[in-house]
C-alpha positions in Angstrom: -32.4 -9.5 -4.6 -33.4 -12.2 -7.4 -31.9 -13.2 -9.8 -33.1 -12.2 -12.8 -34.2 -8.7 -11.8 -32.5 -5.1 -11.9 -33.2 -1.5 -10.2 -34.7 0.9 -12.9 -32.0 3.2 -13.6 -32.7 6.5 -14.0 -30.7 9.8 -16.0 -31.9 13.0 -14.7 -30.8 16.0 -16.3 -32.1 18.7 -12.8 -32.1 22.1 -14.1 -33.5 25.4 -13.1 -35.6 25.6 -15.7 -36.0 21.8 -16.9 -36.6 18.1 -14.8 -36.0 15.5 -18.0 -35.7 11.8 -17.1 -34.8 9.1 -19.1 -35.3 5.8 -18.2 -32.7 3.3 -19.2 -34.1 0.9 -21.3 -37.4 3.9 -22.5 -36.0 6.7 -23.2 -36.9 10.4 -21.6 -40.2 9.5 -20.3 -40.3 13.5 -18.9 -39.4 16.7 -19.9 -41.2 19.0 -17.9 -40.9 23.0 -16.0 -39.1 22.1 -12.3 -41.4 24.1 -11.3 -43.2 23.9 -8.1 -46.4 25.1 -7.2 -47.0 25.6 -3.2 -49.6 26.4 -0.3 -48.3 30.4 1.5 -49.4 28.1 4.3 -48.7 25.2 4.8 -46.0 25.0 2.1 -47.8 21.1 1.1 -47.5 20.6 -2.6 -50.2 21.6 -4.9 -49.2 21.1 -8.1 -45.9 19.9 -10.0 -44.3 20.7 -13.7 -46.6 21.8 -15.9 -49.6 22.2 -14.2 -46.7 24.1 -12.0 -46.0 26.4 -14.5 -49.4 27.4 -15.9 -50.1 29.2 -12.5 -47.0 31.2 -13.7 -48.2 34.5 -12.9 -51.6 33.8 -12.7 -52.4 32.7 -8.5 -54.2 33.5 -6.0 -52.6 35.3 -2.5 -52.9 31.4 -1.1 -50.7 30.2 -3.3 -46.6 30.5 -4.2 -45.0 29.6 -7.5 -41.1 28.7 -6.8 -38.2 27.4 -8.8 -35.6 24.9 -6.3 -33.5 24.8 -8.3 -31.7 28.0 -9.2 -28.9 28.3 -10.7 -27.9 24.7 -11.4 -28.4 23.8 -7.7 -30.4 23.3 -4.9 -32.3 26.5 -3.1 -35.4 24.4 -1.7 -34.3 21.2 -0.5 -37.7 19.6 0.5 -39.1 20.8 -2.9 -36.8 20.0 -4.8 -36.8 16.2 -2.6 -40.8 16.7 -3.2 -40.1 17.2 -7.0 -37.5 14.8 -7.7 -39.7 12.3 -5.8 -43.1 13.0 -7.6 -40.7 12.8 -10.8 -39.6 8.7 -9.8 -42.9 8.0 -9.1 -44.2 8.7 -11.9 -40.5 7.0 -13.9 -40.5 3.4 -12.1 -44.4 4.1 -10.9 -44.5 3.9 -6.7 -45.8 1.0 -5.7 -41.9 -0.5 -7.2 -40.3 -4.2 -6.7 -36.8 -2.5 -6.5 -35.4 1.3 -5.6 -33.7 3.0 -9.0 -30.5 3.5 -9.1 -30.3 6.8 -10.8 -27.8 9.2 -12.0 -28.0 13.4 -11.4 -26.0 15.9 -13.6 -24.6 19.1 -11.7 -22.8 22.5 -12.7 -18.9 22.5 -12.9 -18.5 24.4 -9.8 -20.5 22.5 -7.5 -18.9 22.9 -4.2 -18.9 19.8 -2.0 -21.9 21.1 -0.1 -24.3 21.4 -2.2 -23.3 18.3 -4.1 -24.3 16.5 -0.9 -27.5 18.4 -0.9 -28.3 17.1 -4.5 -27.1 13.2 -2.4 -29.6 13.3 0.0 -32.5 15.0 -2.0 -31.9 11.3 -4.7 -32.1 9.1 -1.5 -34.5 11.3 0.5 -36.8 10.4 -3.2 -36.3 6.7 -3.2 -33.4 6.1 -4.9 -31.1 2.9 -4.2 -28.0 4.7 -5.0 -27.3 8.3 -6.3 -23.8 9.5 -8.4 -23.4 12.4 -9.6 -21.8 13.5 -12.9 -20.6 16.8 -13.9 -23.3 18.2 -16.9 -20.4 19.4 -19.6 -19.5 15.0 -20.2 -23.0 14.3 -18.9 -24.1 16.5 -22.0 -20.5 15.6 -23.7 -21.8 11.6 -24.0 -25.8 12.6 -24.6 -24.3 14.5 -28.0 -22.6 11.3 -28.7 -19.3 13.3 -28.6 -16.4 10.4 -28.7 -14.7 10.9 -25.4 -12.5 7.9 -24.7 -10.2 8.5 -27.0 -6.9 11.0 -26.5 -8.1 13.7 -28.3 -9.7 16.9 -27.6 -13.6 17.8 -27.7 -15.7 21.2 -26.5 -18.6 21.3 -24.6 -20.8 23.9 -24.2 -24.1 23.1 -22.5 -26.3 26.1 -22.5 -29.6 25.1 -19.9 -31.7 28.0 -17.7 -29.1 28.6 -15.0 -26.1 28.8 -15.8 -23.7 28.2 -19.1 -21.5 24.7 -18.9 -18.1 25.4 -21.0 -15.4 21.7 -20.9 -13.2 20.3 -22.7 -13.6 16.7 -22.5 -10.4 13.4 -22.7 -10.1 10.1 -21.9 -13.1 9.8 -20.8 -12.7 13.1 -18.1 -12.9 16.9 -17.8 -9.0 18.4 -19.2 -8.0 20.5 -16.0 -8.0 24.5 -15.9 -10.4 23.3 -19.5 -14.1 23.9 -18.0 -15.9 27.0 -16.8 -19.1 27.4 -15.3 -21.2 30.8 -15.8 -24.2 31.5 -14.4 -25.5 32.4 -17.2 -28.3 31.1 -19.2 -31.8 30.9 -20.9 -33.1 33.0 -17.6 -30.7 35.5 -17.9 -31.9 36.1 -21.4 -35.5 36.7 -20.5 -34.8 39.0 -17.6 -32.7 41.9 -20.1 -36.1 41.0 -22.2 -37.4 42.2 -19.6 -35.4 45.4 -18.7 -35.4 46.4 -21.9 -39.7 46.6 -22.7 -40.0 47.9 -18.9 -37.4 50.8 -19.6 -38.1 51.5 -23.1 -42.2 51.1 -23.1 -42.2 51.9 -19.7 -44.8 48.2 -19.9 -44.0 45.9 -17.6 -44.5 41.7 -19.2 -44.1 38.7 -17.0 -41.3 35.7 -17.6 -44.1 34.1 -19.9 -44.0 36.8 -22.2 -40.6 37.2 -21.7 -39.8 34.1 -22.9 -42.4 33.7 -25.6 -40.6 36.7 -27.5 -37.3 34.9 -26.6 -38.7 32.2 -28.6 -40.2 34.2 -31.3 -37.7 37.3 -33.0 -34.6 36.9 -30.7 -31.8 36.4 -32.8 -27.7 36.6 -31.7 -27.0 38.1 -34.3 -29.8 41.1 -36.1 -32.4 39.6 -39.1 -32.3 41.6 -42.4 -35.5 41.6 -42.9 -36.2 42.4 -38.1 -39.1 40.9 -37.0 -41.9 42.5 -34.9 -43.9 41.2 -32.6 -47.1 42.2 -30.4 -46.7 42.4 -26.4 -49.1 42.3 -24.6 -48.3 43.9 -20.7 -48.9 46.6 -17.6 -47.9 49.7 -18.4 -46.2 51.2 -15.0 -47.9 54.7 -15.4 -51.0 54.0 -16.0 -51.8 50.9 -14.6 -54.1 49.8 -17.4 -53.3 47.1 -20.1 -51.5 48.0 -23.5 -49.6 46.5 -26.4 -46.4 47.2 -28.1 -44.4 46.3 -31.0 -41.5 45.4 -30.3 -39.0 44.5 -33.1 -35.8 41.9 -33.3 -33.1 44.4 -33.4 -34.1 45.9 -30.1 -34.4 42.0 -28.5 -31.0 41.3 -29.8 -29.2 44.7 -28.0 -31.6 43.9 -25.0 -29.7 40.2 -24.7 -26.2 41.2 -25.6 -25.2 41.2 -21.8 -25.5 37.7 -21.4 -25.0 36.2 -24.9 -21.4 38.2 -24.7 -20.8 36.2 -21.5 -21.3 33.1 -23.2 -18.7 34.1 -25.7 -16.0 35.5 -23.8 -16.6 32.3 -21.2 -15.6 29.7 -24.2 -12.8 31.9 -25.0 -11.2 32.0 -22.2 -12.1 28.2 -21.8 -9.8 28.0 -25.4 -7.4 29.9 -24.3 -6.3 27.9 -21.3 -6.7 25.1 -23.7 -2.9 23.1 -23.6 -1.5 23.4 -28.2 -2.0 19.6 -28.6 -5.8 19.9 -27.4 -7.2 23.3 -29.4 -5.4 21.9 -33.0 -8.0 18.7 -32.4 -10.9 21.2 -31.4 -9.7 23.0 -34.2 -10.8 19.7 -36.4 -14.3 18.9 -35.3 -15.2 21.6 -34.1 -17.2 23.0 -31.0 -20.3 20.8 -29.9 -23.5 23.2 -28.6 -26.0 20.9 -26.6 -28.8 22.8 -23.5 -32.7 24.6 -25.0 -30.7 27.4 -24.6 -28.0 26.7 -27.5 -31.5 26.8 -30.1 -31.9 30.7 -29.6 -31.2 31.8 -33.4 -27.9 32.4 -34.8 -26.4 32.0 -31.2 -24.3 29.4 -33.5 -22.4 31.4 -36.4 -22.2 33.9 -33.9 -19.6 31.6 -32.0 -18.1 30.7 -34.9 -17.6 34.4 -35.6 -16.1 35.4 -32.3 -13.8 32.2 -32.1 -13.1 31.5 -35.6 -14.4 27.7 -34.8 -16.6 24.9 -37.1 -19.9 24.8 -33.8 -22.0 22.4 -34.4 -25.5 22.0 -32.7 -26.5 19.2 -30.6 -29.3 17.4 -32.6 -31.3 17.2 -29.5 -30.0 19.4 -27.4 -32.6 19.5 -24.8 -32.4 15.9 -23.5 -27.9 15.9 -23.9 -27.8 15.7 -20.4 -30.5 13.4 -19.1 -29.5 11.3 -22.0 -26.2 11.1 -21.5 -26.6 10.6 -17.4 -28.2 7.8 -18.5 -25.7 6.9 -20.1 -22.7 6.9 -18.1 -25.5 4.7 -15.6 -25.3 2.2 -18.0 -21.3 2.7 -18.1 -20.7 3.2 -14.8 -17.2 1.7 -14.5 -16.0 2.6 -17.4 -16.6 6.5 -15.4 -16.1 5.7 -12.0 -13.2 7.5 -11.3 -15.4 10.4 -12.2 -18.9 9.9 -10.6 -19.3 11.6 -6.3 -21.4 8.3 -5.6 -23.3 8.1 -2.7 -22.6 5.4 -0.3 
């Protein structure tokens, strides 16, 4: 490599709902849905990211919409590789002098086979070297949590497909103090769709369910309650229909996935050694990930655990930011990373 030149460094949050790319030195350069539109006949890529997301629920028979990442891991290798190559090319330019070095965050519970799939996809997408870091560790770094000190910090990263809960200390996740739950924003959307279908006989799409979640959903009942008009297709008549739903109904609808997240946090706290638990009580826990923005979720967690809860400043970007910082200080984290040859 010529003297004075270095490869681009990319921190990538390859999430179930969104792909966020942090180009070290430039900041976040990509923040798009991890959605791909392909031809039904020959599986050729037609659109990726926002363009594919706009087609959801509106595609003709010749197109299929895929989410190649499911529950934080690769569900469709070839489509994931194409999506990753597209975002790497956009971040660094297709005609670049050097291949980038990338760090990708993965859930704590992934198998070695799933890790290998991410490493191979990264190399096939054009990276000279790929490093994997545990999602909660990357989220903690991105949220500016002090992880190098001999003191416990707790991070709850709630994404689209998984909720990652971990206690970190001395640049690593504390043994037996982590959990990866296959519950996130997508499960909450699904619960809203199911509730509206069961109560109102109304079929609504993913986009509508997400809009309901963002506008009136709350982990704790609101006072006064809020309302929203929801449009969909009547199951009985088969015709378009509009109903009005309340925030209290949506709080009831999303109770189960929210309760699973709360129980996961409690389980990790119960397995935390006393000294580290004392540190966490003093500092509080940090929430990251896009779903941590769900209204009053921080208040519910604080009420159920008795610990102060802080939502990171930019929760959706924390994992990608942490990957970029981790790549810049690779030598400090070398023992906890999984890297390609």
